[in-house]
DOLUMZA-485520 format. One record per residue (C-alpha): residue in three letters; chain; z, x, y. Coordinates in pm, whole numbers. Layout:
<pts>
ALA A Z X Y
...
</pts>
This chain:
<pts>
MET A 2366 3176 -2035
PRO A 2120 3285 -1791
SER A 1742 3327 -1917
ARG A 1614 3687 -1948
PRO A 1291 3862 -1984
PRO A 1142 3915 -2300
THR A 1278 4263 -2468
ALA A 1065 4555 -2514
GLY A 996 4448 -2856
SER A 792 4167 -2745
LEU A 562 4374 -2535
ARG A 301 4651 -2612
SER A 412 5007 -2669
HIS A 393 5241 -2372
PRO A 276 5582 -2322
SER A 462 5890 -2217
GLY A 814 5740 -2349
GLN A 779 5481 -2092
THR A 997 5164 -2146
ALA A 887 4803 -2125
GLY A 1161 4770 -1864
ASP A 1013 5072 -1652
SER A 675 4888 -1674
ARG A 837 4556 -1574
ARG A 989 4708 -1270
ARG A 678 4826 -1168
LEU A 463 4536 -1231
VAL A 508 4289 -950
ARG A 287 3969 -939
CYS A 182 3835 -603
LEU A -35 3519 -688
VAL A -52 3368 -308
ALA A 178 3471 -19
ALA A 454 3243 -82
SER A 759 3205 -274
LEU A 866 3013 -584
PRO A 1206 2919 -711
ALA A 1314 3034 -1014
ALA A 1307 2656 -1167
SER A 989 2442 -1130
MET A 873 2314 -812
SER A 569 2070 -716
VAL A 266 2146 -486
GLY A 48 1876 -370
SER A -94 1768 -716
LEU A 71 2039 -914
VAL A 356 2101 -1125
ILE A 462 2472 -1157
ALA A 669 2601 -1414
ALA A 805 2972 -1358
PRO A 1028 3173 -1593
ALA A 1393 3155 -1489
TRP A 1407 3538 -1473
ALA A 1105 3572 -1229
ALA A 1211 3748 -917
PRO A 1262 3530 -620
THR A 979 3681 -438
SER A 737 3570 -724
ALA A 427 3341 -626
THR A 188 3120 -789
ALA A -161 3038 -808
THR A -336 2808 -580
LEU A -605 2534 -661
THR A -923 2478 -456
PRO A -943 2200 -324
ALA A -567 2250 -241
VAL A -516 1852 -219
ALA A -607 1620 -507
THR A -956 1449 -436
GLY A -846 1138 -625
THR A -523 909 -610
ASN A -219 969 -768
SER A -250 1358 -760
TRP A -572 1358 -967
TYR A -879 1532 -904
ARG A -1235 1344 -952
GLY A -1395 1680 -986
PRO A -1396 2052 -1097
VAL A -1094 2271 -974
THR A -1107 2624 -902
LEU A -804 2825 -984
ASN A -731 3102 -781
LEU A -507 3396 -913
SER A -397 3759 -766
ALA A -178 4028 -878
THR A -21 4326 -764
ASP A 112 4637 -930
GLY A 162 4906 -700
ALA A 269 5163 -969
GLY A 1 5150 -1253
GLY A -239 4904 -1124
VAL A -360 4558 -1256
GLN A -612 4557 -1542
ARG A -696 4202 -1607
LEU A -609 3845 -1496
GLU A -597 3605 -1789
TYR A -589 3217 -1813
ARG A -574 2953 -2125
LEU A -611 2579 -2133
GLY A -311 2437 -2297
ASN A 0 2600 -2446
THR A -173 2717 -2771
ALA A -536 2811 -2671
PRO A -644 3203 -2688
PHE A -614 3347 -2337
GLN A -940 3410 -2188
THR A -1038 3672 -1896
VAL A -1067 3537 -1541
VAL A -1159 3895 -1394
SER A -1095 4256 -1515
ALA A -1117 4604 -1354
THR A -1179 4951 -1467
THR A -993 5275 -1404
PRO A -863 5386 -1182
PHE A -718 5011 -1157
PRO A -662 4836 -844
GLY A -297 4790 -694
THR A -424 4438 -630
LEU A -644 4234 -853
SER A -790 3892 -760
GLY A -1019 3624 -937
SER A -1110 3277 -971
VAL A -1242 3041 -1241
ASP A -1360 2674 -1244
ILE A -1134 2439 -1451
THR A -1323 2125 -1557
GLN A -1133 1994 -1861
GLN A -1073 1634 -1876
GLY A -700 1503 -1868
SER A -381 1637 -1752
THR A -394 2027 -1879
THR A -135 2287 -1874
VAL A -296 2621 -1767
GLY A -138 2920 -1858
TYR A -216 3240 -1643
ARG A -69 3616 -1651
ALA A -161 3954 -1536
VAL A -219 4277 -1760
SER A -83 4589 -1608
GLY A -261 4960 -1602
ASP A -48 5045 -1892
GLY A -130 4739 -2093
SER A 192 4564 -2025
VAL A 194 4195 -1998
GLU A 328 3954 -1751
SER A 533 3657 -1893
THR A 286 3341 -1864
ARG A 339 3132 -1599
THR A 178 2763 -1591
ILE A 38 2516 -1365
THR A -57 2164 -1432
VAL A -418 2050 -1356
ARG A -538 1692 -1367
ILE A -874 1605 -1389
ASP A -1047 1273 -1456
THR A -1433 1199 -1375
VAL A -1504 901 -1588
ALA A -1438 538 -1478
PRO A -1249 309 -1713
VAL A -1435 58 -1949
VAL A -1400 -346 -1928
SER A -1507 -582 -2202
TRP A -1437 -916 -2288
PRO A -1385 -945 -2665
GLY A -1362 -1303 -2677
ILE A -1729 -1348 -2573
VAL A -1931 -1291 -2901
ASP A -2303 -1208 -2893
GLY A -2298 -1366 -2548
ARG A -2129 -1674 -2609
VAL A -1811 -1849 -2637
GLY A -1644 -2194 -2678
HIS A -1534 -2432 -2450
THR A -1171 -2413 -2519
ALA A -1121 -2021 -2518
THR A -899 -1808 -2264
LEU A -1077 -1506 -2188
ILE A -874 -1171 -2131
PRO A -1063 -855 -2093
THR A -986 -532 -2244
ARG A -929 -233 -2017
THR A -937 111 -2159
ASP A -972 443 -1974
PRO A -1150 677 -2180
ALA A -944 961 -2330
PRO A -799 1194 -2219
GLY A -819 994 -1878
SER A -572 919 -1628
GLY A -490 538 -1740
GLY A -344 274 -1540
VAL A -655 74 -1508
PHE A -633 -194 -1228
ILE A -869 -487 -1172
HIS A -925 -468 -778
ARG A -1156 -775 -729
MET A -1295 -1029 -962
TRP A -1543 -1317 -916
ILE A -1615 -1592 -1149
ASP A -1979 -1697 -1029
ARG A -1953 -1517 -686
THR A -1665 -1699 -610
GLU A -1395 -1457 -591
THR A -1057 -1489 -733
THR A -724 -1310 -800
PRO A -756 -1106 -1154
LEU A -649 -1383 -1415
PRO A -717 -1500 -1762
VAL A -1041 -1719 -1764
SER A -1023 -2074 -1917
THR A -1349 -2169 -2043
SER A -1234 -2534 -2030
THR A -1265 -2499 -1638
LEU A -1646 -2387 -1652
SER A -1894 -2629 -1748
THR A -2152 -2587 -2050
GLY A -2438 -2330 -1989
ALA A -2444 -1983 -1811
HIS A -2176 -1826 -1624
THR A -2108 -1453 -1478
ILE A -1775 -1302 -1463
SER A -1762 -983 -1228
VAL A -1470 -730 -1164
ILE A -1403 -421 -1013
ALA A -1180 -195 -1198
SER A -1034 179 -1124
ASP A -793 397 -1312
ALA A -536 603 -1191
ALA A -758 898 -1072
GLY A -971 623 -831
ASN A -1268 654 -1060
ALA A -1431 284 -1068
ALA A -1688 60 -1193
ARG A -1818 -277 -1156
PHE A -1845 -493 -1457
ASP A -2081 -807 -1465
GLN A -2049 -1005 -1782
THR A -2311 -1294 -1806
PHE A -2231 -1535 -2086
VAL A -2304 -1882 -2191
VAL A -2038 -2140 -2256
THR A -2090 -2365 -2566
THR A -1916 -2658 -2695
SER A -1864 -2852 -3027
PHE A -1723 -3158 -3130
ALA A -1402 -3008 -3215
ASP A -1404 -2829 -2877
LEU A -1460 -3200 -2710
GLY A -1165 -3337 -2921
THR A -938 -3035 -2803
LEU A -1029 -3099 -2449
ILE A -959 -3476 -2461
ASP A -621 -3397 -2614
GLY A -564 -3134 -2329
PHE A -655 -3398 -2051
ALA A -454 -3654 -2218
GLY A -149 -3420 -2252
SER A -160 -3323 -1870
GLY A -184 -3665 -1772
ALA A -536 -3624 -1640
ILE A -638 -3925 -1855
SER A -448 -4229 -2013
ALA A -331 -4204 -2378
GLY A -559 -4528 -2420
LEU A -874 -4376 -2277
ALA A -810 -4065 -2511
ALA A -788 -4275 -2806
ASP A -1136 -4460 -2708
LEU A -1310 -4144 -2629
HIS A -1193 -3981 -2971
ALA A -1307 -4279 -3149
ARG A -1661 -4254 -2993
LEU A -1695 -3909 -3031
ALA A -1625 -3958 -3412
GLU A -1865 -4236 -3435
ALA A -2128 -3996 -3273
ALA A -2028 -3718 -3507
SER A -2072 -3942 -3816
LEU A -2399 -4031 -3689
VAL A -2537 -3684 -3629
THR A -2389 -3557 -3968
SER A -2595 -3824 -4135
GLY A -2897 -3730 -3935
ASN A -2925 -4062 -3727
ALA A -2987 -3894 -3420
ASN A -3110 -4210 -3230
GLN A -2768 -4390 -3303
ALA A -2598 -4111 -3245
LYS A -2751 -4132 -2869
ARG A -2599 -4465 -2846
ALA A -2242 -4360 -2919
PHE A -2274 -4048 -2666
ASN A -2389 -4276 -2411
GLN A -2099 -4518 -2498
PHE A -1868 -4210 -2448
VAL A -2021 -4111 -2131
ALA A -1965 -4482 -2005
ALA A -1637 -4467 -2093
ALA A -1531 -4140 -1949
GLN A -1700 -4221 -1605
GLY A -1484 -4530 -1577
GLY A -1179 -4416 -1672
THR A -1110 -4079 -1506
HIS A -1041 -4001 -1155
SER A -1074 -3653 -1161
GLY A -1408 -3469 -1076
GLN A -1360 -3182 -1291
VAL A -1232 -3367 -1585
ARG A -1516 -3622 -1573
ASP A -1758 -3377 -1535
THR A -1622 -3178 -1828
LEU A -1629 -3483 -2067
VAL A -1954 -3605 -1970
GLY A -2131 -3253 -1984
ASP A -1999 -3156 -2313
ALA A -2118 -3498 -2457
ARG A -2475 -3449 -2301
TYR A -2481 -3122 -2445
LEU A -2386 -3224 -2780
GLN A -2643 -3491 -2762
GLN A -2899 -3259 -2644
GLN A -2771 -3027 -2929
ALA A -2815 -3310 -3202
ALA A -3188 -3399 -3063
GLY A -3305 -3035 -3067
GLU A -3349 -3031 -2677
LEU A -3087 -2767 -2584
PRO A -3265 -2521 -2340
GLY A -3283 -2141 -2446
ASP A -2998 -1915 -2388
PRO A -3036 -1693 -2067
VAL A -3014 -1326 -2102
THR A -2664 -1232 -2140
GLY A -2487 -923 -2150
MET A -2260 -654 -1964
THR A -2390 -462 -1672
VAL A -2222 -171 -1531
THR A -2250 -21 -1208
PRO A -2049 294 -1059
THR A -1871 190 -771
ALA A -1604 340 -490
GLY A -1287 342 -601
PRO A -984 402 -373
ASN A -909 715 -220
PRO A -587 900 -134
ILE A -439 872 219
PRO A -349 1190 402
ALA A 27 1198 473
ALA A 136 1047 812
VAL A 348 1225 1044
PRO A 508 1033 1341
LEU A 426 1164 1682
ALA A 785 1213 1813
ALA A 1159 1121 1749
SER A 1129 960 2102
THR A 829 869 2297
ASN A 811 853 2701
PHE A 454 722 2737
PRO A 334 662 3124
GLY A 361 311 3232
ALA A 572 185 2914
LYS A 733 -145 2989
PHE A 996 -135 2725
ARG A 1153 32 2418
VAL A 1217 -39 2068
LEU A 1400 131 1770
TYR A 1224 206 1450
PHE A 1489 224 1198
SER A 1412 346 834
ALA A 1691 558 732
THR A 1749 493 332
LYS A 2025 532 107
GLY A 1840 387 -185
PHE A 1496 374 -318
ARG A 1264 548 -36
HIS A 940 358 47
ASP A 616 598 123
HIS A 489 361 389
ILE A 766 466 614
PRO A 591 782 788
ASP A 266 556 821
THR A 467 264 964
ALA A 643 490 1199
LEU A 340 645 1319
LEU A 138 316 1362
VAL A 421 189 1594
GLU A 414 479 1809
GLN A 32 466 1847
TRP A 62 112 1933
GLY A 326 211 2187
GLN A 90 446 2357
GLN A -187 181 2335
TYR A 2 -122 2465
GLY A 265 45 2690
PHE A 609 90 2509
ASP A 835 341 2386
VAL A 965 417 2045
ASP A 1287 574 1907
ILE A 1306 655 1537
TRP A 1609 696 1375
ASP A 1582 845 998
PRO A 1683 1167 937
ARG A 1453 1222 652
LEU A 1156 1219 917
ALA A 1309 1501 1117
PRO A 1200 1641 1349
ALA A 1060 1304 1452
SER A 1388 1144 1449
LEU A 1716 1117 1654
ALA A 1962 1334 1618
SER A 2234 1085 1557
THR A 2272 720 1480
PRO A 2173 470 1786
PHE A 2389 193 1628
THR A 2694 299 1843
SER A 2756 -12 2044
GLY A 2585 -326 2127
ALA A 2544 -216 2494
ASP A 2383 129 2385
LEU A 2128 -87 2155
ALA A 2079 -288 2450
LYS A 1800 -75 2589
TYR A 1587 -152 2284
LYS A 1416 -487 2315
THR A 1371 -505 1937
VAL A 1510 -312 1635
ILE A 1246 -299 1349
PHE A 1411 -231 1020
SER A 1142 -43 816
SER A 1254 -69 445
PRO A 1610 53 512
VAL A 1666 21 143
ASP A 2052 102 38
GLY A 2059 -31 -312
THR A 2370 -207 -236
ASN A 2486 -509 -410
ALA A 2745 -776 -344
ASN A 3045 -551 -453
SER A 2910 -252 -280
PRO A 3164 -74 -21
ALA A 3067 -106 330
SER A 2985 273 323
ALA A 2708 210 91
ASP A 2528 -6 323
ALA A 2214 74 548
LEU A 2449 33 845
ASN A 2841 127 795
ALA A 3092 -109 931
ALA A 3091 20 1284
GLU A 2707 37 1332
LEU A 2675 -322 1173
ALA A 2920 -440 1438
ALA A 2733 -255 1700
PHE A 2403 -423 1586
GLN A 2565 -769 1533
GLU A 2680 -749 1893
TYR A 2343 -651 2007
ILE A 2164 -971 1831
ARG A 2438 -1176 1951
ALA A 2355 -1055 2315
GLY A 1980 -1189 2256
GLY A 1830 -858 2074
GLY A 1516 -847 1906
TYR A 1463 -786 1505
VAL A 1183 -707 1295
ALA A 1226 -706 900
LEU A 959 -523 718
HIS A 942 -528 369
GLY A 1244 -350 192
ALA A 1451 -477 486
SER A 1543 -756 249
ASP A 1692 -510 -5
ALA A 1976 -382 235
ILE A 2343 -455 310
HIS A 2375 -692 6
ASN A 2741 -778 103
VAL A 2729 -928 423
PRO A 2610 -1290 452
TRP A 2528 -1257 784
TYR A 2262 -1020 719
ARG A 2119 -1222 460
ASP A 2088 -1508 719
LEU A 1937 -1276 970
VAL A 1666 -1128 733
GLY A 1614 -1491 578
ALA A 1692 -1356 229
TRP A 1779 -1104 -25
PHE A 1550 -907 -247
THR A 1587 -922 -625
ASN A 1312 -797 -829
HIS A 940 -797 -818
PRO A 642 -787 -1086
GLY A 536 -460 -1216
GLY A 158 -311 -1148
GLN A -89 -44 -1249
ASN A -134 304 -1088
GLY A -503 248 -1079
GLU A -444 42 -782
GLY A -463 376 -577
THR A -171 388 -368
CYS A 87 129 -522
GLY A 173 142 -870
SER A 349 -189 -833
CYS A 139 -401 -639
ILE A -83 -690 -774
ASN A -342 -951 -647
VAL A -217 -1242 -437
ARG A -334 -1523 -287
VAL A -152 -1582 45
ASN A -140 -1932 222
THR A -112 -1940 599
GLU A 124 -2220 685
ASP A 154 -2208 1047
ALA A -177 -2112 1219
THR A -48 -2183 1567
ASN A 191 -1904 1558
PRO A 29 -1565 1726
ALA A 143 -1360 1432
THR A -99 -1555 1195
ALA A -350 -1737 1433
HIS A -618 -1474 1314
LEU A -559 -1534 935
PRO A -781 -1804 731
LYS A -599 -2074 558
SER A -585 -1865 255
TRP A -651 -1501 195
LEU A -634 -1233 -54
THR A -462 -915 -66
ILE A -268 -678 -293
ASP A 91 -575 -232
GLU A 423 -575 -403
LEU A 565 -942 -442
TYR A 930 -976 -391
ASN A 1150 -1250 -546
PHE A 1453 -1349 -356
ASP A 1796 -1447 -425
HIS A 1736 -1789 -282
ASN A 1423 -1998 -138
PRO A 1480 -1926 260
ARG A 1235 -2228 335
ALA A 1527 -2459 450
GLU A 1655 -2243 709
VAL A 1371 -2033 860
HIS A 1017 -2107 994
THR A 769 -2014 747
LEU A 475 -1839 845
LEU A 290 -1727 518
SER A 370 -1792 157
LEU A 257 -1680 -184
ASP A 22 -1880 -420
GLU A 237 -1816 -750
ALA A -48 -1969 -961
SER A -280 -1672 -825
TYR A -45 -1423 -988
ARG A 171 -1562 -1257
ARG A -45 -1469 -1521
SER A -195 -1153 -1345
LEU A -408 -921 -1555
ASN A -247 -632 -1368
SER A 108 -699 -1437
GLY A 231 -593 -1799
ASN A 166 -881 -2064
ALA A 167 -1154 -1763
ALA A -156 -1280 -1912
THR A 28 -1402 -2199
SER A 367 -1411 -2086
PRO A 390 -1560 -1720
LEU A 588 -1416 -1457
PRO A 914 -1533 -1369
LEU A 884 -1593 -1003
MET A 1044 -1851 -757
GLY A 944 -2182 -899
GLY A 614 -2244 -722
ASP A 749 -2223 -334
HIS A 729 -1871 -223
PRO A 793 -1795 156
ILE A 691 -1453 225
ALA A 695 -1398 599
TRP A 907 -1639 859
CYS A 1061 -1605 1195
GLN A 1368 -1768 1345
GLU A 1613 -1769 1650
TYR A 1931 -1696 1503
ASP A 2289 -1617 1600
GLY A 2137 -1570 1971
GLY A 1849 -1308 1890
ARG A 1506 -1344 1760
GLU A 1420 -1242 1410
PHE A 1075 -1195 1212
SER A 1031 -1104 872
LEU A 729 -978 688
ILE A 828 -894 346
LEU A 481 -772 251
GLY A 390 -435 337
HIS A 498 -214 67
ASP A 134 -54 5
ARG A 73 227 228
ALA A -285 119 271
GLN A -185 -237 438
TYR A -96 -15 735
TYR A -474 64 755
ARG A -584 -292 735
ASP A -627 -478 1053
PRO A -542 -820 925
PHE A -220 -716 830
THR A -109 -489 1108
GLN A -202 -773 1374
ILE A 119 -965 1199
LEU A 323 -704 1229
LEU A 249 -629 1588
ALA A 273 -989 1695
GLY A 619 -981 1562
ILE A 714 -680 1753
ASN A 570 -844 2042
TRP A 757 -1186 1991
THR A 1105 -1046 1900
ALA A 1083 -812 2223
GLY A 1026 -1107 2423
GLN A 658 -1010 2561
THR A 530 -1315 2391
GLU A 624 -1708 2313
ALA A 608 -1833 2021
ASN A 732 -2162 1814
CYS A 994 -2046 1550
SER A 1207 -2331 1538
THR A 1429 -2416 1266
PHE A 1625 -2697 1116
ARG A 1912 -2458 1101
GLN A 1921 -2372 1480
THR A 1898 -2713 1573
ARG A 2168 -2827 1326
THR A 2405 -2527 1478
LEU A 2298 -2689 1832
ILE A 2418 -3058 1740
THR A 2745 -2919 1561
ALA A 2821 -2693 1884
SER A 2741 -2979 2139
SER A 2962 -3230 1955
ALA A 3253 -2962 1929
ALA A 3208 -2904 2282
GLY A 3184 -3253 2396
THR A 2854 -3213 2582
LEU A 2723 -3454 2299
THR A 2898 -3797 2266
PRO A 3024 -3796 1870
GLU A 2790 -4113 1806
SER A 2517 -3939 1950
ALA A 2577 -3620 1746
THR A 2613 -3803 1428
ALA A 2312 -3977 1466
ALA A 2115 -3703 1558
ALA A 2242 -3498 1283
ALA A 2141 -3767 1024
LEU A 1800 -3790 1159
LEU A 1760 -3415 1147
ASP A 1879 -3430 784
ASP A 1589 -3698 704
ALA A 1323 -3477 900
GLN A 1441 -3156 725
ALA A 1402 -3347 359
ALA A 1086 -3485 438
TYR A 963 -3168 527
LEU A 1069 -2994 205
ARG A 900 -3250 38
GLN A 577 -3199 266
ASP A 597 -3549 411
TYR A 531 -3422 761
ASN A 480 -3784 909
ALA A 805 -3885 800
ALA A 924 -3563 971
THR A 780 -3621 1262
ASN A 914 -3984 1295
SER A 1263 -3869 1257
LEU A 1217 -3627 1499
ASN A 1074 -3865 1753
LYS A 1389 -4087 1694
ILE A 1589 -3783 1809
THR A 1402 -3708 2127
ALA A 1462 -4122 2212
ILE A 1869 -4010 2198
THR A 1792 -3735 2400
GLY A 1647 -3966 2702
SER A 1966 -4172 2702
PRO A 2197 -4037 2994
ALA A 2493 -4181 2770
ALA A 2416 -3938 2458
GLY A 2577 -3667 2666
THR A 2553 -3407 2964
LYS A 2197 -3329 3086
ASP A 2184 -2978 2983
ALA A 2297 -3071 2598
ARG A 2043 -3327 2593
ASP A 1762 -3115 2736
GLU A 1797 -2837 2495
LEU A 1843 -3077 2196
ASP A 1499 -3246 2311
ARG A 1362 -2906 2356
GLN A 1426 -2795 2023
ALA A 1336 -3153 1867
ARG A 1018 -3123 2013
GLN A 935 -2784 1910
LEU A 1022 -2865 1533
ARG A 799 -3217 1589
SER A 502 -2964 1690
TRP A 563 -2758 1408
MET A 544 -3056 1179
LEU A 211 -3189 1343
SER A 48 -2829 1266
LEU A 129 -2872 909
LYS A -18 -3206 866
</pts>
């Protein structure tokens, strides 16, 4: 049954025999000149609910500022609620509002007789939290409009971080420190640690094992923000202490991990027990001798500097403690400093569906049409690529109906010949939500479009796979080999990150610094992004450029309960960007890039730009792979351009080189590849063209292995 307006009995009585229905028909509310559907709608940071019986021409309140000043549609300061109502018959007596569904109404503005046909007013909202604000108008005859609502979300208070494992500024040497993060109620929640330092050395946000710290004073610093973007820096200074029990536990831990031998552990336990007995009996001088023996044994029996330093440092600490010679503790405690948090990123709008820049040297296709999850980076990336085209001299066509009018009117994947006008095609997260059993119609490309794309690649076309490109066409093995690996899942995050609630901190390793896409990056670097796991490790098939250090986020403080229940990842080896020459084309995959903020960070965008240029044939790079060379050897053998003996020998050497690469024995890999080049140097091995191509690829692989040493 459709909703109906309240009955007359629910309204005030009316003079002159007028019914409530008469007054309702006269009372027309106009609360900004825009229409509102009968159901609820969302405007910017607002969620607006209107009665189902409201006239289609009804409008709603506005807020000032119109766009949320914080992240995730939260305001970080007061908000002005603007109301206006019109009654052409009896006039408008007053406008009212209330904070919450049960609070009493308060007057925003009122008029005196004769009541005006239109009445406007504003009121500042400062109440913290997510508040349902009710508002209504009262007509000149006293009839009351049905209450409308608008949601206002305000949070001006930064989150709070504490370290409960640190008591009175002190903590033992076998503790694991995990911070407590809260957002004072009624806050926006989702507390995220953006940065973390231990004694001024930056790390990813992880639990802190005090066994990795020396005894004495330390400082842990974090910057944390909530979902609204309120942030503060928390510097916790504390002292690591130890005890006979702690040192005994450390010895057992080192023995269990293989850092020291079982025999050394037994010897150290015996000397520690002797020292403890002597201290207990008050014989400090004799205890000193036992401690010295412990130190000598530790120094002589350990190879790891950290293990040795920990054992020696704890023994000296206990010796000083027994002799009453420990220095006094420094000042400890927490210092809190307000700091800038993440800010919202304005909506991006691409320049055009098809650009025609003066002097453009080539054209690329930007493809981001989605049939599954929609990534919010897509407009930002489209705009960035078009800006690059304008700056560096190439044109861009966009195919994504949801970006209209900045989209071609119909699919460009009509034939390989039609796609040939593009030097490269950028798959920008065209997620389709398919799986291995999905019909072809569910794919990002239908069967005809896929055939056209395959024809394009096999004719030498370029392909850039960005982030969610690995979460598409899950039922076509050829596409998996092209993109490199299929997405399976990713860890969760916190909305306090600001622009990505599923992103966490990670350390990225630059594996090939000779490639133009990665030459600008340090050997390892920190970033925040959504971190994909894959259906398999692609390392054996592709030329890995970047990989994730799984230890840097397996126990992330920003991902659920990972601090105590480590995340299931990829087994320690986790490529995240790679390139290859596959099936005739050039392929470049950058599977980072979920976070919109990445497209405003130069170090990240330089990776993408270099990938576009290489796949478009504008630059050269070493993207050699063992799969490519194995395919060459097989094809040359089948064609008779390599002798069977040469092909068999080269394939065996290539297998040896790949196996050595996978176990990170780059010297052995290089030696095997050198032997392949020796084969190609013999005219008896095959035709000159076949030998020259095999020699070229083997030398590229060797150059890659040398860069990894």
